[in-house]
N, C-alpha and C positions, 0 to 999 in steps of 0.2 A: 504494500500500500504506500509506504513512504520509503523510497530507496535511499534517501539521504535525510538525516535529522541533524539540524544545527543545534548545538548546546552551548550557548554563551555562558561563561562562568566568571564570577568575581571571587571565587574560592570561598564563599560564605556558606553558612549552613543552608541558606535558601538554595544556593546552587547545588549543594549536596543532595537536597530533596529532588531537584530537577534532574540531576544525574541518575538517580534511582529510576525515575519514570522514563527517561530517555533510554536507559539500558533495557528496561522491561519491554518497551516498545520495539527497540531494535532487535531484541532476541525473538520477539513474537513475529515480526514482519521481515526479518532478515535484512534490516536496514544497516547502513553504515552511518556512524556518528562522527560529526565534525565538531570537536571541542574547541571553542574559541574564547580567548581572553583578550580584552582590549585594554591597552595601557592608556589611561586617561591622563595624558601628560600636560596639557596646557597650563593648569594652575601650578603643578609641581615645577615646571620649568621657568616660571616667572621669577625674576631676581629677588623679589620681595620674599618669596617662600624658600628659595634655595640658598640664600645667603652667599657665602664665598665659594661654594662648591662649584667647580667648573662644570659647564653644561654637559660636555661629553661624558664626564665621570658620572654625573647624576643619571644620564640616560642609560649608561652601561649598568649601573646599579639597579635601576628600575627593571631593565630587561633580564638581568640575572635573577632578581627576586621573583619576577613573573615566571621564569622558566623553572625555578626551584619549586614555586607554588604549584605550577602545572604538573610537575613530576609527582609531587605529593598527592595532589588531587586525583591524578590518574591511578596511582597506586592504591588509594583508598577506595575508589569507585569503579575501576575497570579491570581489576585483577581477574585474570582468567577470561577476559573478553578482549579479542584482538581486532574487532571490526570497527576501528576508529582512526581518525587522523586528528592532528592538533594544529592550531593556528594561533599565532600572536599577531595582533594588529595594534596600531597606534592611532588615536583620534578620539572623537566624541563617541562614546559607547553605542548609543542606539543607532547612530548613522553607520558605524562600522558593522554592526550586527546585520543590518538591512543590506548593506553592500556585499558582505560575505555570503549572506543567504542567496542573493542573486548570482554571485560568482560561482558558488559551488552547486547551484541547482537544488537547494534544499526544498524538500517537499513538506517539511514541518520544522518549526522552531519550538524547542522546549526550553522555557526560561523560568528561572526562579524569580519570585517577587517578594520583597520585604513586607508588603502589605501596609505600607505607611499610609496614614490618613491625616487629615487636618493640617496643622501648621507644619508638621514634619514633611508631609507630602508637598506642600507649597515650597518649602525651603530646599528640599533635596530632589524634588521631581520624581519621576518614575521612568527608568529606562525601559522596564517591561511594558508599561503603558504606551510609550512612544513606539516601541517595536510592534505591539499589537495593532496600533493605528496605521502603521506605514509598511508593514511586512508584505513581501510579494507572495507569501504562502500562509497557510494556517499557522496559528501560534497557540501553544498550550502553555498557560502560565501556571506555575506550581507555587503554592504558598505554604510556608511553615505553619503547622497546626491545622492545615486543611484536612479534608477527609482523606482517609487512607486510600491509596490507589490499589484497586483489587484487580487481579488478573486471573483467568482460568488456569 
């Protein structure tokens, strides 16, 4: 049904829940999973936030941390499952998720959502919500504390 599932991750508990669902779906439908992490670097690269740290050093540290986090995420959630690829991108997360979904021909995006509401939602926005509104394919959003995903 879905030959390619895109799984964006920020390595949070919400992403862990989404990884469980994506893996179950992939196993059920024989899908390949593309695990994507987006380095949201604009604020981090602003001189006000980085102080005296050289730009290239900061970028390298961010990429190294992202790769280490990706490796740990894969070990925790995809052990014994080999039908996946990984991608690291840099930019505005929701835009990169949508771009990568188009590029890889995703038939489904499975994304974790923090379930923020009220002021928190206004301040931080919702990457998942923006993906749902703009994705080129169906999106399944997975929330912590949501109903248990049941499969036969």
